[in-house]
N, C-alpha and C positions, 0 to 999 in steps of 0.2 A: 230543818233549814239549808237550801242548796247552797253550793259552794258560790252560785251566783250572787243570789242574795250576799253571803257572807263578804263576796269580793266589794260591794257597791258600799256594804256597811264601813269597810276597811275603808273605800275611796272618802266617804263623805263623814269618817270617824277620825281617820289619818294616825291615830297613834292611842295606845291605852289608856285609858285615865281610871284612877282608883276613886270611887263614888259610895257614898252610904246609900242603900238605897234598899227600898222598905219591900217584904213583900208582896207578890201580888197572885192574885187567881189566874190560873191555868187558862189560856183561850178554849173556846170550844168552835171545829173548824166546819164548814160546810162550802155546798156549793148552789147557788142559782141559776137556772138554766132559762135563760129566755128566748124564745120562741119568735122566729120570722125577725131578729132583729135588724134595724132597714139602719146601714150606714150612711154619714151623710155626702156622701161618695156617689150613692145610688145604689152600692151593691147591700146584697141582705145575705144573713147568713140563717141558714134554717134552728141552727141550735147556739148561742153564744153562752157560754160556761164562765158564772162568774164568781172566783173564789172567795171566802170570807172567813175572819175570823171574829169573835165577838166574846165579850166579857160583861158582866150582869144582866140583868133583867130589864126590861121594857116600863115603866112604870106609865100609867095613862091618869088623866085629868076625871073631872067630874063629867065632863063634855065628852071624852073617847081620843083626847090628843093625847100623845105621848109627850112627856116633858122632861127625859131625861138622856135622851137619844145623841151619842157624839161621834161622830164621822170623822176619822182623822185616815187622809190618805197622802199616801208615798212616795216617792220620788222617782226618777227617770231609771230605768233596768231593776228598780227595788218588788218589794213587793210589803203587804201588811206584817209578816213576819218581822222586818227590819224593826220593828217598834219594841216587841217583845224582849228587851233587852235591860239591864239595872239602870243605863244614865236615862231611859225614856218611861220603861213602865216603871221601873222601881223608884222613880221618882215621882210619878203622877198617878199611877193607878193602884195604891196601896190606900191601908185604910188610913184616912185622913189626911190624905193627900188631894191635890187639886179637884182629880177625876177619878177619885174614890171606886173601883169598880162594885164595891156593894151599894152604891147611891146609883150610880150612871150605868147607863145602858150602853157601851162603850162599841163600835162597828169598824173594823179593819179589813178594807176590801183589799184586792189583787185587781189592777188596772187590766182593761185589757190590753192583749199583750203582754202581759207580766205574769210570776210567779206561776201559780196553779190555774189562770184563768187560761179559756182561751188565747193559743199563739200561735204564729207564724211556725214554729220548732217542733208542733203537734204533730204534724204530717202536712200541713196545706203548703208550706213553704210561702214560695214567691203570691201564691195564686191566694191567700191570704187578705180579706179584703182591707183594701187603706183605709183605717182609722184615725181621727184626731182627737184631740183634747174633747171638743164638744160631746163626740162619742162615748167618750170615756165618763163623763159627768151624766151624761143620760142615762148610761149603764148602771152606774151607782145610784142615779134616782131611782131606775125599776130597781133596785136590790133593794133598799131602804124600805119605798114604798110598798110594791107588788110583793117582794122576798120575804121582807121580815114586818111588815107591817106598820111603817114609822110613817107617819102623817106629819112629824112635826120632829125638828132638832133640834137639842139645847145650845149646840156648838158645830161648827162644822169647820175642820183645821185640816191643815195641810203641810208638808214640805218639800222643800225644791218644784217640782213639775205640782205634787199635790198640792203646794202652794198655792200654784196658777191656778189648779183646777177650783180653788175654795175662790179665788177672783170670779171665775167663771160660776160657779154656786153662786155666788153673791147678789148676781145683776139677773142670774137665769131664774132664778127662784128666791125672789127676794122675801115673801112672807113664809118664808120653810123654818126659817133657826130664826135664834135669839142671836147670836151671837156668831162671829168669824175670826179667824187669826191664820193668815198664811204667813207662811215662813220662808227664809231665802227666797223670795221673786219678787217681779216688779208689775203693776199693771198695767203693762203695755205691750205691743209686738215684740216678737221674737226678732232682736235686730243686733247689730253690731258684733262685739267679741262674741256675745251668747249665742248670735246665729253661725258665726265664723267656726267657731269650734266643733259645733254640730255639723256644720258643711263640710269639715275637714273630712271629719270621719264617713261621711254619707257619700261624699263621693270615692274616699278609697274604696270605700264597699263596693260602689258601683263600675268602679272603672277596674276592678282587679279581676284577669283574666279568669282565677282559679273560683270567683264567684257565681259564674254560668247562668247569669240571668236569676240566680236564688235557687237553683235546680244545682247543690254542688251534692256531692258525696262525702265530701270532707271539708271541715271550715278553712275558709281562706286567709290568705295570707295576711289580710289588710284587718282581720280581725284584732291581730297581734296589734299593729297600727292603732285601731280603736282604742285599743285595751292600755297603751301607753298615752294617748291624750287624755283620759280619763284620769289618769294618775297624775298629769301634767296640771289638770284642773281643781283638784280635787282640794285642797288643802292650801292654808296662805304660806306665802314665802318664806317669812322668820322660822316657822316648826319646821317646815323642809328642810330648809338650810340647817336647823339644828340636828333632824333627824338623818341626815344624808350629807354632813360637810366635807365629804372627800370622794373622789371620782368613785373610785371602789366601792365605797358604801352605798352612792347612788344607783351605778350600776346593777348592783347587788339587791336594791330596793325595789328599782325596778323591773328586774329580770323577774323578782320574787313573786311580785304583783298579776305581772302578765303570766305567769305561769299560773298561778294559780285561777286567774281569771278564765284562763283558755279550757280547764278542766271540765265546765260546764257552758260556758259561752255560746252564745249563737249570732252567726252572722247577720240574719235574717230579724233575728228579736230585736237585736241593734240597731238596726237600718230602719226598721219600724218605728221602733220607740222615739229616736231622734225626729224621724221626719213626722210622727204626729203631731211636732209644736208647731207646725205648717199654718192650724187655724185658730192660734191663740192669740187672743186679742180682745183683752176686758174693755178697752178705754171707750168703746163708746156707753158701754152701760154704766159706767161708774155713777152715774147719777139716780139710776134707779136703784142703789144698794139704799135698804133700810135697817137692816139690825144695827150693833153697833160692831165696827170692823178695829179691830188690832193688827197691824202689818209690822214684823218683826223680820231685821236682814242685820247681817254683823260686818263691819267697817273690813272685817279681812275677807270677804266673799269677790273671787275673782270673776266669778259668773256675775254678777250682780253688786259693782261696784259702788260704795256712795258717793264716787267723784260726778257721775250719770248725773244726780238731781234730782232723776226720774222718781221713787218713791215719795221725795221731798214734795215736788209740784202735785202730784195726780193725787194724791191723799186729800187735798184739798178740796177736792171734787166730791168726795166720800160725804153724805152729810155727818152722820155720826162716825167720821176715821181718825184714828190716830197711827202715827207710824213712831217705831222706836229702831234706833240702829245701834247694835252692842259695840260696845269700843275694842279694838284689838286689846285681848290681854293672854296672860300663859292658859289661860282655860279656853277661851275661843280657837276653833278650829277651821276657818276659812267658810265655805260652803256647808260643810259639816256641823256648824253651830246650831245648826236647824234640829238636832237629833240630840244636843246635852241639854235636856231640861232642866237641868239646877241653872242655867245661865237665865233664863226666861220664865220659867214657873211663877214666880213673883206676878209677872204681869198675865198671865194668863190670870192667876186669881184675883186680880185686879178686874179686870175685864169680864171675869162670871161673876163679880158681884154687883157691878154695873149693870149688867143685861139680864140681872134676877127680876124675875116678874112675880 
């Protein structure tokens, strides 16, 4: 696990938790190379590498359709590795748990520009193709169908950016899955505060003379600012105040977080990852969704606050849609509640039961 992955896990989990978690099998890792991948920008990449982790084995019915595949996609600057933790895998993938890896075929890909998949920092820097969420979902689809031979999914789910990918999956491939569960996301174009914090980081990097149009030899100072912004948006105010209740403690926590992030963080990777959300707009496709969909957000999420009323309004356009907003508690972690499976795995079990065929 890279320091970058650990960094965002810290961001989205915010504080250590003591959880009773079951054992689960270690994942198998691999790479799938997509030849001549054409991006929506019109750019083409001769070889696009998509790294992935899997648990379990695919099972087909008498017609040759895979019935047990589960796709789980991660958040911005994260990777599939972030799910291999007690508070997620330990609550879901163990024997007898909702996504028991002895029964399900679990696929955890690293998105384009993330983890061990092809990304700007591999060497192309700012010459890397401009990818968007539509491209990322297409690459996931190609991984499943062409790379892993999965022609049907029991469940498609994701957290944060992965939640947004789930909404796109729902309308782009409405017959592909039995159920969908987007977490910590909204089914509408990035806007308001969510767009603003992304734009602040994007502008800080692009306007930094040390960025040098993406051809820097050392990380520009703006990456420091980007890391600070991530820390600010990641958790709920009550928990932050409890953890950093004095000026000195706040400075210490912020400095420690930034220092850890800067060990492996890359300005181009960050810039591309945030700019990728520009084409996210699932709104026009909500009526196309056919599978049962359960959207889960948390009341203390600064990125997707419930006061907006967007989820409650838009879920009505989904034929078999349902929305749950987790109330603030001492167990929620703001935006990072999406990775604390104990908070919502009961709802996942209900979704799987309701969507069983």
